[in-house]
N, CA and C atoms as an extended XYZ file, in Angstrom:
513
Properties=species:S:1:pos:R:3:atomname:S:1:resname:S:1:resid:I:1 pbc="F F F"
N       -13.221      -16.951      -10.815 N   MET     1
C       -13.214      -16.353       -9.503 CA  MET     1
C       -12.067      -16.951       -8.687 C   MET     1
N       -11.308      -16.157       -7.966 N   PRO     2
C       -10.142      -16.677       -7.252 CA  PRO     2
C       -10.548      -17.558       -6.070 C   PRO     2
N        -9.673      -18.485       -5.742 N   ASP     3
C        -9.879      -19.342       -4.586 CA  ASP     3
C        -9.426      -18.559       -3.355 C   ASP     3
N       -10.382      -18.076       -2.530 N   TYR     4
C       -10.072      -17.196       -1.408 CA  TYR     4
C        -9.171      -17.858       -0.378 C   TYR     4
N        -9.374      -19.156       -0.111 N   GLU     5
C        -8.562      -19.830        0.900 CA  GLU     5
C        -7.090      -19.806        0.493 C   GLU     5
N        -6.826      -20.121       -0.770 N   LYS     6
C        -5.438      -20.104       -1.239 CA  LYS     6
C        -4.880      -18.690       -1.228 C   LYS     6
N        -5.701      -17.712       -1.618 N   LEU     7
C        -5.263      -16.321       -1.642 CA  LEU     7
C        -4.881      -15.851       -0.243 C   LEU     7
N        -5.691      -16.200        0.748 N   LEU     8
C        -5.410      -15.766        2.115 CA  LEU     8
C        -4.217      -16.495        2.714 C   LEU     8
N        -3.960      -17.730        2.265 N   GLN     9
C        -2.820      -18.473        2.784 CA  GLN     9
C        -1.509      -17.989        2.176 C   GLN     9
N        -1.585      -17.395        0.996 N   ALA    10
C        -0.378      -16.894        0.346 CA  ALA    10
C         0.160      -15.716        1.128 C   ALA    10
N         1.457      -15.481        1.015 N   ASN    11
C         1.971      -14.304        1.708 CA  ASN    11
C         1.520      -13.045        0.973 C   ASN    11
N         1.595      -11.928        1.630 N   LEU    12
C         1.009      -10.696        1.104 CA  LEU    12
C         1.487      -10.342       -0.297 C   LEU    12
N         2.794      -10.327       -0.577 N   PRO    13
C         3.194       -9.962       -1.941 CA  PRO    13
C         2.619      -10.896       -3.011 C   PRO    13
N         2.559      -12.206       -2.748 N   GLU    14
C         2.003      -13.137       -3.726 CA  GLU    14
C         0.511      -12.907       -3.909 C   GLU    14
N        -0.209      -12.650       -2.819 N   ALA    15
C        -1.641      -12.399       -2.898 CA  ALA    15
C        -1.920      -11.124       -3.690 C   ALA    15
N        -1.148      -10.096       -3.424 N   LEU    16
C        -1.306       -8.849       -4.178 CA  LEU    16
C        -0.968       -9.054       -5.642 C   LEU    16
N         0.113       -9.735       -5.891 N   GLU    17
C         0.550       -9.963       -7.263 CA  GLU    17
C        -0.530      -10.706       -8.046 C   GLU    17
N        -1.108      -11.715       -7.433 N   SER    18
C        -2.168      -12.489       -8.073 CA  SER    18
C        -3.382      -11.613       -8.380 C   SER    18
N        -3.801      -10.810       -7.411 N   ALA    19
C        -4.960       -9.938       -7.600 CA  ALA    19
C        -4.686       -8.889       -8.674 C   ALA    19
N        -3.479       -8.336       -8.682 N   LEU    20
C        -3.135       -7.314       -9.667 CA  LEU    20
C        -2.998       -7.893      -11.068 C   LEU    20
N        -2.519       -9.134      -11.157 N   GLU    21
C        -2.376       -9.765      -12.471 CA  GLU    21
C        -3.713       -9.903      -13.182 C   GLU    21
N        -4.798      -10.047      -12.407 N   GLU    22
C        -6.127      -10.141      -13.006 CA  GLU    22
C        -6.542       -8.829      -13.662 C   GLU    22
N        -6.026       -7.703      -13.177 N   LEU    23
C        -6.380       -6.390      -13.723 CA  LEU    23
C        -5.407       -5.917      -14.799 C   LEU    23
N        -4.142       -6.277      -14.644 N   ASP    24
C        -3.104       -5.759      -15.535 CA  ASP    24
C        -3.293       -6.275      -16.957 C   ASP    24
N        -3.320       -5.330      -17.906 N   ARG    25
C        -3.462       -5.603      -19.344 CA  ARG    25
C        -4.782       -6.286      -19.696 C   ARG    25
N        -5.808       -6.091      -18.876 N   ALA    26
C        -7.100       -6.717      -19.122 CA  ALA    26
C        -8.134       -5.752      -19.708 C   ALA    26
N        -7.826       -4.455      -19.734 N   PHE    27
C        -8.814       -3.465      -20.161 CA  PHE    27
C        -8.221       -2.510      -21.183 C   PHE    27
N        -9.117       -1.956      -22.014 N   ASP    28
C        -8.683       -0.986      -23.026 CA  ASP    28
C        -8.565        0.426      -22.465 C   ASP    28
N        -9.575        0.828      -21.683 N   ILE    29
C        -9.624        2.200      -21.188 CA  ILE    29
C        -9.781        2.204      -19.667 C   ILE    29
N        -9.325        3.281      -19.003 N   PRO    30
C        -9.393        3.342      -17.540 CA  PRO    30
C       -10.804        3.136      -16.984 C   PRO    30
N       -11.808        3.679      -17.648 N   LYS    31
C       -13.183        3.592      -17.157 CA  LYS    31
C       -13.633        2.133      -16.958 C   LYS    31
N       -13.093        1.221      -17.738 N   GLN    32
C       -13.458       -0.192      -17.612 CA  GLN    32
C       -13.013       -0.783      -16.274 C   GLN    32
N       -11.988       -0.199      -15.664 N   LEU    33
C       -11.545       -0.675      -14.344 CA  LEU    33
C       -12.645       -0.543      -13.294 C   LEU    33
N       -13.541        0.399      -13.486 N   LEU    34
C       -14.627        0.605      -12.532 CA  LEU    34
C       -15.566       -0.594      -12.487 C   LEU    34
N       -15.577       -1.402      -13.538 N   GLN    35
C       -16.431       -2.587      -13.601 CA  GLN    35
C       -15.650       -3.872      -13.287 C   GLN    35
N       -14.377       -3.762      -12.973 N   ALA    36
C       -13.527       -4.939      -12.751 CA  ALA    36
C       -13.927       -5.694      -11.485 C   ALA    36
N       -13.666       -6.976      -11.485 N   ASN    37
C       -13.884       -7.807      -10.307 CA  ASN    37
C       -12.701       -7.594       -9.361 C   ASN    37
N       -12.949       -6.917       -8.248 N   VAL    38
C       -11.893       -6.615       -7.281 CA  VAL    38
C       -12.061       -7.436       -5.998 C   VAL    38
N       -12.826       -8.512       -6.077 N   SER    39
C       -13.094       -9.330       -4.888 CA  SER    39
C       -11.814       -9.901       -4.281 C   SER    39
N       -10.794      -10.124       -5.084 N   ALA    40
C        -9.536      -10.663       -4.565 CA  ALA    40
C        -8.848       -9.701       -3.596 C   ALA    40
N        -9.124       -8.406       -3.722 N   PHE    41
C        -8.533       -7.410       -2.830 CA  PHE    41
C        -9.286       -7.291       -1.507 C   PHE    41
N       -10.555       -7.674       -1.500 N   GLU    42
C       -11.416       -7.429       -0.353 CA  GLU    42
C       -10.953       -8.114        0.924 C   GLU    42
N       -10.415       -9.303        0.853 N   GLU    43
C       -10.040      -10.045        2.064 CA  GLU    43
C        -8.560       -9.927        2.424 C   GLU    43
N        -7.812       -9.124        1.697 N   LEU    44
C        -6.398       -8.932        2.040 CA  LEU    44
C        -6.294       -8.209        3.379 C   LEU    44
N        -5.244       -8.489        4.108 N   SER    45
C        -5.082       -7.923        5.459 CA  SER    45
C        -4.347       -6.588        5.453 C   SER    45
N        -4.396       -5.880        4.354 N   CYS    46
C        -3.781       -4.561        4.266 CA  CYS    46
C        -4.744       -3.618        3.564 C   CYS    46
N        -4.489       -2.337        3.707 N   CYS    47
C        -5.281       -1.300        3.039 CA  CYS    47
C        -4.866       -1.271        1.571 C   CYS    47
N        -5.827       -1.417        0.674 N   VAL    48
C        -5.564       -1.368       -0.765 CA  VAL    48
C        -6.492       -0.334       -1.378 C   VAL    48
N        -5.924        0.573       -2.164 N   PHE    49
C        -6.764        1.501       -2.908 CA  PHE    49
C        -6.190        1.704       -4.306 C   PHE    49
N        -7.100        1.976       -5.232 N   GLY    50
C        -6.719        2.213       -6.614 CA  GLY    50
C        -7.068        3.628       -7.006 C   GLY    50
N        -6.243        4.223       -7.858 N   TYR    51
C        -6.502        5.596       -8.292 CA  TYR    51
C        -5.968        5.840       -9.694 C   TYR    51
N        -6.720        6.677      -10.419 N   PHE    52
C        -6.302        7.099      -11.757 CA  PHE    52
C        -5.328        8.262      -11.649 C   PHE    52
N        -5.597        9.157      -10.714 N   ALA    53
C        -4.750       10.311      -10.407 CA  ALA    53
C        -4.876       10.526       -8.905 C   ALA    53
N        -4.004       11.323       -8.336 N   ARG    54
C        -4.007       11.505       -6.878 CA  ARG    54
C        -5.338       12.061       -6.373 C   ARG    54
N        -6.064       12.745       -7.235 N   ASP    55
C        -7.357       13.283       -6.820 CA  ASP    55
C        -8.531       12.481       -7.401 C   ASP    55
N        -8.265       11.265       -7.859 N   ASP    56
C        -9.307       10.438       -8.481 CA  ASP    56
C        -9.177        8.987       -8.016 C   ASP    56
N        -9.516        8.748       -6.752 N   ILE    57
C        -9.454        7.410       -6.160 CA  ILE    57
C       -10.745        6.685       -6.507 C   ILE    57
N       -10.615        5.474       -7.056 N   PHE    58
C       -11.815        4.761       -7.481 CA  PHE    58
C       -12.090        3.485       -6.699 C   PHE    58
N       -11.167        3.059       -5.822 N   TYR    59
C       -11.399        1.824       -5.087 CA  TYR    59
C       -10.703        1.855       -3.734 C   TYR    59
N       -11.382        1.314       -2.715 N   LEU    60
C       -10.830        1.142       -1.369 CA  LEU    60
C       -11.346       -0.186       -0.839 C   LEU    60
N       -10.432       -1.091       -0.444 N   ASN    61
C       -10.861       -2.418        0.002 CA  ASN    61
C       -11.407       -2.402        1.424 C   ASN    61
N       -11.874       -3.555        1.863 N   LYS    62
C       -12.514       -3.707        3.178 CA  LYS    62
C       -11.597       -3.267        4.316 C   LYS    62
N       -10.339       -3.706        4.308 N   LYS    63
C        -9.393       -3.344        5.373 CA  LYS    63
C        -9.154       -1.827        5.382 C   LYS    63
N        -9.085       -1.228        4.227 N   GLY    64
C        -8.926        0.220        4.129 CA  GLY    64
C       -10.132        0.954        4.683 C   GLY    64
N       -11.319        0.459        4.380 N   ARG    65
C       -12.529        1.079        4.917 CA  ARG    65
C       -12.557        0.964        6.436 C   ARG    65
N       -12.133       -0.190        6.962 N   GLU    66
C       -12.071       -0.365        8.418 CA  GLU    66
C       -11.050        0.581        9.044 C   GLU    66
N        -9.883        0.680        8.456 N   LEU    67
C        -8.823        1.546        8.969 CA  LEU    67
C        -9.291        2.992        9.043 C   LEU    67
N        -9.895        3.472        7.991 N   LEU    68
C       -10.294        4.870        7.947 CA  LEU    68
C       -11.511        5.149        8.823 C   LEU    68
N       -12.386        4.185        8.989 N   ARG    69
C       -13.551        4.376        9.853 CA  ARG    69
C       -13.174        4.362       11.323 C   ARG    69
N       -12.173        3.585       11.723 N   MET    70
C       -11.856        3.482       13.147 CA  MET    70
C       -11.356        4.801       13.719 C   MET    70
N       -11.037        5.738       12.874 N   ARG    71
C       -10.568        7.034       13.329 CA  ARG    71
C       -11.698        8.042       13.489 C   ARG    71
N       -12.902        7.684       13.051 N   LEU    72
C       -14.020        8.617       13.170 CA  LEU    72
C       -14.418        8.793       14.627 C   LEU    72
N       -14.906        9.969       14.998 N   PRO    73
C       -15.389       10.167       16.367 CA  PRO    73
C       -16.509        9.182       16.684 C   PRO    73
N       -16.553        8.696       17.922 N   SER    74
C       -17.524        7.671       18.295 CA  SER    74
C       -18.961        8.181       18.244 C   SER    74
N       -19.176        9.467       18.315 N   LEU    75
C       -20.532       10.007       18.287 CA  LEU    75
C       -20.980       10.390       16.879 C   LEU    75
N       -20.179       10.077       15.895 N   ASP    76
C       -20.517       10.420       14.519 CA  ASP    76
C       -21.733        9.617       14.060 C   ASP    76
N       -22.811       10.305       13.716 N   GLU    77
C       -24.041        9.626       13.323 CA  GLU    77
C       -23.939        8.970       11.951 C   GLU    77
N       -22.950        9.339       11.159 N   HIS    78
C       -22.789        8.777        9.823 CA  HIS    78
C       -21.794        7.613        9.809 C   HIS    78
N       -21.462        7.085       10.940 N   ARG    79
C       -20.436        6.048       11.066 CA  ARG    79
C       -20.663        4.846       10.154 C   ARG    79
N       -21.887        4.420        9.972 N   ASN    80
C       -22.156        3.221        9.184 CA  ASN    80
C       -22.667        3.524        7.776 C   ASN    80
N       -22.479        4.714        7.297 N   SER    81
C       -22.967        5.054        5.968 CA  SER    81
C       -21.822        5.147        4.974 C   SER    81
N       -21.848        4.293        3.989 N   GLY    82
C       -20.914        4.344        2.873 CA  GLY    82
C       -19.441        4.356        3.247 C   GLY    82
N       -18.587        4.220        2.246 N   PRO    83
C       -17.151        4.264        2.511 CA  PRO    83
C       -16.705        5.661        2.909 C   PRO    83
N       -15.691        5.763        3.753 N   PRO    84
C       -15.217        7.080        4.176 CA  PRO    84
C       -14.582        7.826        3.009 C   PRO    84
N       -14.708        9.125        3.050 N   ILE    85
C       -14.116        9.951        2.002 CA  ILE    85
C       -12.711       10.352        2.460 C   ILE    85
N       -11.753       10.160        1.593 N   PHE    86
C       -10.369       10.532        1.883 CA  PHE    86
C        -9.710       10.968        0.590 C   PHE    86
N        -8.569       11.572        0.730 N   TRP    87
C        -7.796       11.930       -0.445 CA  TRP    87
C        -6.320       11.771       -0.140 C   TRP    87
N        -5.542       11.724       -1.210 N   LEU    88
C        -4.101       11.587       -1.089 CA  LEU    88
C        -3.495       12.975       -0.990 C   LEU    88
N        -2.555       13.113       -0.089 N   GLU    89
C        -1.908       14.405        0.133 CA  GLU    89
C        -1.253       14.883       -1.164 C   GLU    89
N        -1.420       16.157       -1.453 N   ASP    90
C        -0.830       16.773       -2.635 CA  ASP    90
C         0.609       17.149       -2.306 C   ASP    90
N         1.499       16.193       -2.421 N   ASP    91
C         2.895       16.341       -2.032 CA  ASP    91
C         3.768       15.993       -3.235 C   ASP    91
N         4.743       16.821       -3.539 N   ALA    92
C         5.589       16.627       -4.723 CA  ALA    92
C         6.344       15.301       -4.687 C   ALA    92
N         6.860       14.912       -3.519 N   ASN    93
C         7.608       13.654       -3.423 CA  ASN    93
C         6.706       12.447       -3.643 C   ASN    93
N         5.510       12.479       -3.083 N   LEU    94
C         4.581       11.365       -3.237 CA  LEU    94
C         4.080       11.284       -4.679 C   LEU    94
N         3.824       12.432       -5.292 N   ALA    95
C         3.406       12.464       -6.690 CA  ALA    95
C         4.542       11.983       -7.600 C   ALA    95
N         5.777       12.294       -7.237 N   ALA    96
C         6.928       11.841       -8.022 CA  ALA    96
C         7.036       10.314       -7.988 C   ALA    96
N         6.717        9.714       -6.849 N   ALA    97
C         6.722        8.249       -6.746 CA  ALA    97
C         5.661        7.656       -7.672 C   ALA    97
N         4.497        8.289       -7.729 N   ASP    98
C         3.446        7.841       -8.648 CA  ASP    98
C         3.950        7.896      -10.088 C   ASP    98
N         4.547        9.013      -10.445 N   GLN    99
C         5.043        9.200      -11.809 CA  GLN    99
C         6.128        8.178      -12.141 C   GLN    99
N         6.987        7.886      -11.176 N   PHE   100
C         8.058        6.907      -11.357 CA  PHE   100
C         7.461        5.531      -11.661 C   PHE   100
N         6.456        5.116      -10.884 N   VAL   101
C         5.811        3.817      -11.098 CA  VAL   101
C         5.106        3.795      -12.456 C   VAL   101
N         4.396        4.860      -12.782 N   ALA   102
C         3.666        4.928      -14.052 CA  ALA   102
C         4.613        4.874      -15.248 C   ALA   102
N         5.697        5.620      -15.197 N   ASN   103
C         6.636        5.658      -16.321 CA  ASN   103
C         7.454        4.374      -16.431 C   ASN   103
N         7.918        3.877      -15.317 N   ARG   104
C         8.756        2.678      -15.308 CA  ARG   104
C         7.937        1.416      -15.489 C   ARG   104
N         6.655        1.481      -15.115 N   GLN   105
C         5.720        0.360      -15.195 CA  GLN   105
C         6.181       -0.843      -14.377 C   GLN   105
N         6.800       -0.529      -13.256 N   LYS   106
C         7.204       -1.552      -12.281 CA  LYS   106
C         6.872       -1.015      -10.900 C   LYS   106
N         6.563       -1.901       -9.969 N   PRO   107
C         6.170       -1.422       -8.634 CA  PRO   107
C         7.334       -0.856       -7.834 C   PRO   107
N         6.982       -0.004       -6.887 N   ILE   108
C         7.899        0.417       -5.829 CA  ILE   108
C         7.442       -0.366       -4.605 C   ILE   108
N         8.320       -1.172       -4.055 N   LEU   109
C         7.915       -2.064       -2.976 CA  LEU   109
C         8.047       -1.456       -1.589 C   LEU   109
N         8.802       -0.410       -1.427 N   GLU   110
C         8.970        0.252       -0.126 CA  GLU   110
C         8.700        1.740       -0.295 C   GLU   110
N         7.492        2.145        0.016 N   THR   111
C         7.132        3.551       -0.124 CA  THR   111
C         6.087        3.919        0.925 C   THR   111
N         5.790        5.198        1.018 N   ARG   112
C         4.775        5.682        1.970 CA  ARG   112
C         3.709        6.447        1.214 C   ARG   112
N         2.587        6.594        1.877 N   GLU   113
C         1.504        7.409        1.337 CA  GLU   113
C         0.856        8.140        2.489 C   GLU   113
N         0.541        9.403        2.274 N   LEU   114
C        -0.099       10.233        3.286 CA  LEU   114
C        -1.557       10.415        2.904 C   LEU   114
N        -2.436        9.904        3.763 N   ILE   115
C        -3.882        9.946        3.540 CA  ILE   115
C        -4.464       11.084        4.368 C   ILE   115
N        -5.341       11.866        3.785 N   THR   116
C        -5.987       12.967        4.479 CA  THR   116
C        -7.480       12.689        4.581 C   THR   116
N        -8.008       12.829        5.793 N   LEU   117
C        -9.438       12.704        6.050 CA  LEU   117
C        -9.908       13.959        6.756 C   LEU   117
N       -11.196       14.038        7.024 N   ALA   118
C       -11.738       15.201        7.719 CA  ALA   118
C       -11.112       15.362        9.101 C   ALA   118
N       -10.765       14.266        9.777 N   TRP   119
C       -10.218       14.320       11.130 CA  TRP   119
C        -8.724       14.554       11.168 C   TRP   119
N        -8.021       14.405       10.047 N   GLY   120
C        -6.575       14.595       10.046 CA  GLY   120
C        -5.889       13.730        9.009 C   GLY   120
N        -4.633       13.426        9.256 N   LYS   121
C        -3.815       12.676        8.306 CA  LYS   121
C        -3.252       11.426        8.963 C   LYS   121
N        -2.959       10.438        8.134 N   THR   122
C        -2.290        9.236        8.620 CA  THR   122
C        -1.367        8.719        7.523 C   THR   122
N        -0.223        8.199        7.944 N   TRP   123
C         0.774        7.657        7.018 CA  TRP   123
C         0.593        6.151        6.894 C   TRP   123
N         0.722        5.673        5.659 N   LEU   124
C         0.722        4.248        5.372 CA  LEU   124
C         2.076        3.887        4.772 C   LEU   124
N         2.528        2.691        5.055 N   HIS   125
C         3.767        2.180        4.466 CA  HIS   125
C         3.416        0.951        3.644 C   HIS   125
N         3.883        0.907        2.405 N   GLY   126
C         3.559       -0.237        1.568 CA  GLY   126
C         4.195       -0.156        0.204 C   GLY   126
N         3.432       -0.571       -0.802 N   SER   127
C         3.931       -0.665       -2.171 CA  SER   127
C         2.946       -0.037       -3.141 C   SER   127
N         3.484        0.469       -4.250 N   LYS   128
C         2.657        1.021       -5.329 CA  LYS   128
C         2.880        0.175       -6.574 C   LYS   128
N         1.763       -0.111       -7.264 N   PHE   129
C         1.804       -0.975       -8.436 CA  PHE   129
C         1.105       -0.308       -9.612 C   PHE   129
N         1.659       -0.445      -10.829 N   PRO   130
C         0.970        0.072      -12.008 CA  PRO   130
C        -0.045       -0.951      -12.525 C   PRO   130
N        -1.121       -0.471      -13.105 N   VAL   131
C        -2.058       -1.309      -13.845 CA  VAL   131
C        -2.066       -0.749      -15.260 C   VAL   131
N        -1.774       -1.630      -16.220 N   ARG   132
C        -1.635       -1.200      -17.612 CA  ARG   132
C        -2.829       -1.644      -18.447 C   ARG   132
N        -3.066       -0.911      -19.534 N   ASN   133
C        -4.122       -1.310      -20.464 CA  ASN   133
C        -3.575       -2.375      -21.409 C   ASN   133
N        -4.400       -2.828      -22.358 N   VAL   134
C        -3.967       -3.894      -23.263 CA  VAL   134
C        -2.800       -3.467      -24.152 C   VAL   134
N        -2.638       -2.163      -24.361 N   GLN   135
C        -1.513       -1.662      -25.151 CA  GLN   135
C        -0.240       -1.495      -24.315 C   GLN   135
N        -0.322       -1.712      -22.993 N   GLY   136
C         0.848       -1.625      -22.136 CA  GLY   136
C         1.082       -0.268      -21.495 C   GLY   136
N         0.138        0.666      -21.630 N   GLN   137
C         0.276        1.990      -21.016 CA  GLN   137
C        -0.341        1.960      -19.612 C   GLN   137
N         0.296        2.634      -18.669 N   THR   138
C        -0.231        2.694      -17.306 CA  THR   138
C        -1.514        3.518      -17.293 C   THR   138
N        -2.589        2.899      -16.758 N   ILE   139
C        -3.875        3.597      -16.693 CA  ILE   139
C        -4.317        3.864      -15.256 C   ILE   139
N        -3.687        3.187      -14.292 N   ALA   140
C        -4.051        3.390      -12.883 CA  ALA   140
C        -2.917        2.890      -12.003 C   ALA   140
N        -2.980        3.279      -10.740 N   LEU   141
C        -2.024        2.799       -9.738 CA  LEU   141
C        -2.807        2.187       -8.580 C   LEU   141
N        -2.209        1.196       -7.964 N   PHE   142
C        -2.753        0.624       -6.739 CA  PHE   142
C        -1.706        0.756       -5.649 C   PHE   142
N        -2.161        1.101       -4.455 N   PHE   143
C        -1.304        1.154       -3.274 CA  PHE   143
C        -1.800        0.088       -2.316 C   PHE   143
N        -0.881       -0.641       -1.715 N   ALA   144
C        -1.221       -1.633       -0.700 CA  ALA   144
C        -0.265       -1.451        0.462 C   ALA   144
N        -0.805       -1.251        1.665 N   GLY   145
C         0.071       -1.043        2.805 CA  GLY   145
C        -0.668       -1.046        4.126 C   GLY   145
N         0.088       -0.750        5.168 N   HIS   146
C        -0.409       -0.738        6.541 CA  HIS   146
C        -0.150        0.631        7.160 C   HIS   146
N        -1.009        1.002        8.084 N   GLU   147
C        -0.816        2.252        8.812 CA  GLU   147
C         0.429        2.124        9.679 C   GLU   147
N         1.232        3.166        9.701 N   LEU   148
C         2.438        3.172       10.528 CA  LEU   148
C         2.062        3.351       11.994 C   LEU   148
N         2.891        2.837       12.914 N   PRO   149
C         2.611        3.020       14.343 CA  PRO   149
C         2.686        4.499       14.736 C   PRO   149
N         1.986        4.890       15.801 N   PRO   150
C         1.928        6.306       16.200 CA  PRO   150
C         3.286        6.976       16.364 C   PRO   150
N         4.262        6.288       16.935 N   SER   151
C         5.572        6.918       17.136 CA  SER   151
C         6.219        7.286       15.800 C   SER   151
N         6.057        6.439       14.813 N   ARG   152
C         6.609        6.706       13.484 CA  ARG   152
C         5.800        7.810       12.784 C   ARG   152
N         4.487        7.825       13.015 N   GLN   153
C         3.612        8.850       12.438 CA  GLN   153
C         4.060       10.239       12.874 C   GLN   153
N         4.338       10.391       14.164 N   ILE   154
C         4.722       11.695       14.713 CA  ILE   154
C         5.980       12.215       14.031 C   ILE   154
N         6.971       11.347       13.864 N   LYS   155
C         8.216       11.761       13.221 CA  LYS   155
C         7.981       12.150       11.763 C   LYS   155
N         7.208       11.361       11.044 N   LEU   156
C         6.944       11.671        9.637 CA  LEU   156
C         6.165       12.970        9.471 C   LEU   156
N         5.179       13.198       10.322 N   VAL   157
C         4.404       14.438       10.250 CA  VAL   157
C         5.312       15.631       10.525 C   VAL   157
N         6.163       15.520       11.539 N   ALA   158
C         7.090       16.614       11.854 CA  ALA   158
C         8.023       16.876       10.677 C   ALA   158
N         8.584       15.815       10.090 N   ASP   159
C         9.478       15.968        8.941 CA  ASP   159
C         8.745       16.587        7.752 C   ASP   159
N         7.517       16.111        7.508 N   HIS   160
C         6.725       16.599        6.382 CA  HIS   160
C         6.452       18.100        6.509 C   HIS   160
N         6.013       18.531        7.685 N   TYR   161
C         5.709       19.938        7.875 CA  TYR   161
C         6.964       20.798        7.892 C   TYR   161
N         8.066       20.274        8.374 N   GLN   162
C         9.318       21.025        8.359 CA  GLN   162
C         9.758       21.272        6.914 C   GLN   162
N         9.646       20.258        6.069 N   GLN   163
C        10.005       20.425        4.652 CA  GLN   163
C         9.088       21.434        3.980 C   GLN   163
N         7.792       21.358        4.246 N   ASN   164
C         6.840       22.281        3.614 CA  ASN   164
C         6.968       23.694        4.167 C   ASN   164
N         7.381       23.838        5.413 N   GLN   165
C         7.564       25.166        6.027 CA  GLN   165
C         8.617       25.958        5.275 C   GLN   165
N         9.719       25.304        4.896 N   HIS   166
C        10.775       25.992        4.170 CA  HIS   166
C        10.275       26.475        2.821 C   HIS   166
N         9.436       25.678        2.159 N   GLN   167
C         8.914       26.049        0.854 CA  GLN   167
C         7.961       27.244        0.963 C   GLN   167
N         7.197       27.320        2.038 N   ILE   168
C         6.222       28.396        2.197 CA  ILE   168
C         6.927       29.746        2.377 C   ILE   168
N         7.997       29.786        3.142 N   GLY   169
C         8.677       31.030        3.428 CA  GLY   169
C         9.645       31.486        2.358 C   GLY   169
N         9.988       30.588        1.412 N   ASP   170
C        10.951       30.946        0.373 CA  ASP   170
C        10.327       31.903       -0.631 C   ASP   170
N        11.117       32.836       -1.085 N   ASN   171
C        10.655       33.772       -2.127 CA  ASN   171
C        11.474       33.587       -3.377 C   ASN   171
């Protein structure tokens, strides 16, 4: 079991690297990741989530659960029930980054991710990491990052919709 005090004192990249090293090349099949000890991710000060595919998220850490819950309406009666449901935006550029990390089997340290919830979308800035099986094949990805400030969110949303608008009208 990791020493939490040392993990929290380490800077973010070292703490993430340590937590990811415990998962990397430790399992034969993706399903085994569901039983992995992910306690090292729980106290990190950033949103961390793991996914097999963009539509198959299997883990969200404590900070991520807090981030996504703070956006819920205050009168929501389900506020304290289970982790919030979210999904990753189905965007070609974001999916290409996933594919790049999976194929190259090295992290991208400066990237974004667009999270979609029932109330809307929010952009995160961070890093994507591959998790490989014992044979060295990528079986999952982890994202670790922070929500972007509102001013940056507005610009990214405008840019995102402008790019998608051109694709919708093209024949």
